[in-house]
C-alpha angles and dihedrals in degrees: 000000000000108000098222130040115236117253115262105296130227135216089250089061090052091049089051091053091047092053094042092054090067092220124134099252123177095244093178093058092044090050091053091047091052092047091052094046092045093051092044094050094043109138094014119121135188124237089260090061098249123125110276093234089071088073098059090041091055091047089053090050090056090050090052088055088054090051095243122168132260095264091055091050092050092046091050091054090052100033094114102037096087091051102039106028143042093265114111132210088242090058091050089049092053094048102037107020135250096291097059091041091053091054094047092045091049093053092044093052091056090067103029102072119112113226132204098206141356098265094047090046092057094044095046090045089056093047092053091044092053094044091053090045093054090053096047124353091208089073089063093046092051089049092052091051090048091053091045093057091044089054091048090057097034095117088087093062121093114263097258094045089051090055093044093049092045091051092048091048092050095047102037117015103037094051091050091049086051092050090050088050096238092140100172092056091043092054095046092049090052095047094049092046090051090050088063098036100047109009092169094055091043093053093046092056093044090053090051091051091050091059090071112054127204093263092091094052093042089055092048091050093051092049092049094047092053092049095048092051091049088057097048102265104126131172093032115159110219121192134167131213140182117228114259117267092240090051090055091042092056092053095043101042103025099036093033095233128153119240089250091054094063110093102186100055089109120042137178118206120206114195115192140162108261143024091242091057089051092063092042090052090049090058091049091051091052089051092053100043135027110258118223113235119253091012099104119104125180108204092162094073091033109033121198118256091262090055098259114158128185143116114252126193132162119219138172128217137194092288088064090232111131117221136177123239119206118195121190144141123260092257091050090049094052090047090050095048100043104018114188091002088066090065095051108116131185110263092249092057103043112125130193093252095054090045090054091050092051091049090050092053090051096044091100090059094052093046090053093049091049092054091049097046093097096040119103097185111085092202090068088069092050093058091045092051092048092051092043100043109028109049119073117245122232130221124205132173134230115226086261092058099254112149118233117196116207137166118260112277094030116144133223087262089060087048091053093050092046088060095049139319091245091055092052094045093052096041115129098164147335140238120210113197088344095308126111112246133185115266091247091059109136114231118246124199114268097022119138106222125195117191114216111216133200133204120318095254093056116109140189126281121249088231090068089074087070092048106045119087103195123080089221091064093044092052093048092049092049092047091053092054090046092056106028108034106046097144092045091048091051092051091046092047094047091050092050090048094050090049089054090052091053093045091055092042093241118159119186118194111242093236090058098039097092097052092042093053094044091054092047092049091052091049088055092051095252122134095215138018089246090054089054092048090049091051090051090048098054094039099253092119119041122213089228088065093047098047099076092052091043091055092049093051092046091051089053090049094052091047092055095051115113118256114268119258118262113282128234120255098252092200092069100051134065123242135213118211090346094307128110114207113199113242096006122088123206094347122165110267131201128178116233113246092211093072106007098213120217133196105280093040118106106246141193133192132233119200104225127204100248109005119055118249126342113213118218135175109258092238094047109135092224092050093049091050093048093049089058089060107090091211092063100040095096093050094063112093134181117262135183138188112255125223090244093059117163119271095248142009130193119257126179121215128194116213128194112198142166105258116249143139119284092015093129093048090049091053092047091048091051092053091044091054088057091047090239114157115233115215098177139355127187129175135184138176118254136188126297096025095302134129132209123213132191116198129177114202140174113260131179099201144335093277089055089048092053090052092052092048091050091050093050091050089060092060110107115265094010105134103180140000120198133173114246 
């Protein structure tokens, strides 16, 4: 970042830059654009006190540095007239033609939208920016230059506005400049934003950089130039640069590195004529200086996503100061400095090849817009942009040398599915640089990854859905389960459905189950109950979508049940252990262990051959099965809870938890806080880092039980609590 902002510029300075560039600009059109803008902005001043026309002139000067065309320069001079003055887009169209009017209108629209709130404002801003960019990339480049000059003169803004603009620049404009490959603008935007967002950190790094003057780099450049010429490489352009302040800030404060641990603070750039000379120069540099291990990157054979190409190596000389050497051709250098702007050609000179290259560089914009075309919510775009623009991408190689491009954080499973569905489905492990790694290993740029495959009938694990990062891998895993594991999906889905029934305390009589499930399957657009279970099993149908319909059908079922038979007057009969058995007075009572009934449950009695009456819940599976046996029908009798029920009954609960230290003591403490007696407690480890617990406690009634279950569910790492 240049340390001082240039003094207010003049149109004469812009004309000088245009002539000095040597390009065939349309000076007559640019003069007319300046005359219109100057007249329109007459009497307007910026916050700093300078005449407003200085701003569009400065923006036009930045565009000249980028090598942009006459239409872009004219549009830059007039980019604020439609918004801030009486001049209309239609007037610009009549005087300058449709092309210039389109550029001015595009830039104006980016700042004219009215927003309801901050989040929508950012999202909508991005949407407009990208739409304009997909129509004509020059709109985006003019907007970036406009923002750059605003940031250069931001000291005149109020404190809060400075911070807001800096944050927006960091989150929106700098990443897009990076994606377009305009690195010098991207770095200056970041540095100036950091100056407003963290002035202390900014000044600390600037002070550290000032400790080392340019003498060191000047000496290195002279030595390299002499050595290259001695070995036949003439006409090399050698420049040096110091890493941007924000680049150092990220490594120091975000990666927790010391200043001395950053190896690319100082860099020398060697620009030569051909790719062959690049590799020759690399060998000469490694002869002169000691290369640091694992610090060589070949972006010529494997360009970055934004098209950047160069050889990078880090070396250390006698001064013991490491520095980076970048070696590239002149075309690569222009592409690196100006990115997409480097490919802008005058209309007369556009060729099919350059047009194709331009379209290729903008393909990501169009893909993003396509995916958002059906979305109403503007905030969807914001999350997509942040995930698409901000994270770095990683490149890894197959053993055959093919390059696989993945988002940062992707695992070796994502890598396998990026190669082919069949490779992912048969994967049993992976080797990175010939060493076995776990399947959740995150891919790092430059790794050579070999996927180890098993037999053809092998498939993925369901747990992979929680590991993979790319939607492509998730979809391929789900599709495999949908096609190949029908029986497993049905079992998984049925189990999940029955758990949901228990969680919502729904009991469906066996004789009505078939009709109930068929109706529910049809309501969820499934032809059969098994099809619905399978859809739940492979993740195509979420329980959250089924639940509202399930509750509706269950309510209908309960409403259609016959009225209960008249009850016995409990005041006129005697009870045993808090239970009244119709027709039997003071008989021995025992509570069935299969269902452990509690006060509040509907109960029924079974006359045993040897020990009185066994009390079951009415919906107990064993009781239901026994009642269907004609031999036992007469032995089932009505039973009711008496008003003088015992103080407590035993209830057994099953807990599924994530395994950790002190889990059992936390469960016991929770029960102790509720003054619930514990009769037994067993725990055992289960698969996938889980634990299962079985606890028998003293309960007074079902309401008390529900309170205990709710309290246990609040204990950390307890996943489910069900009554045995």
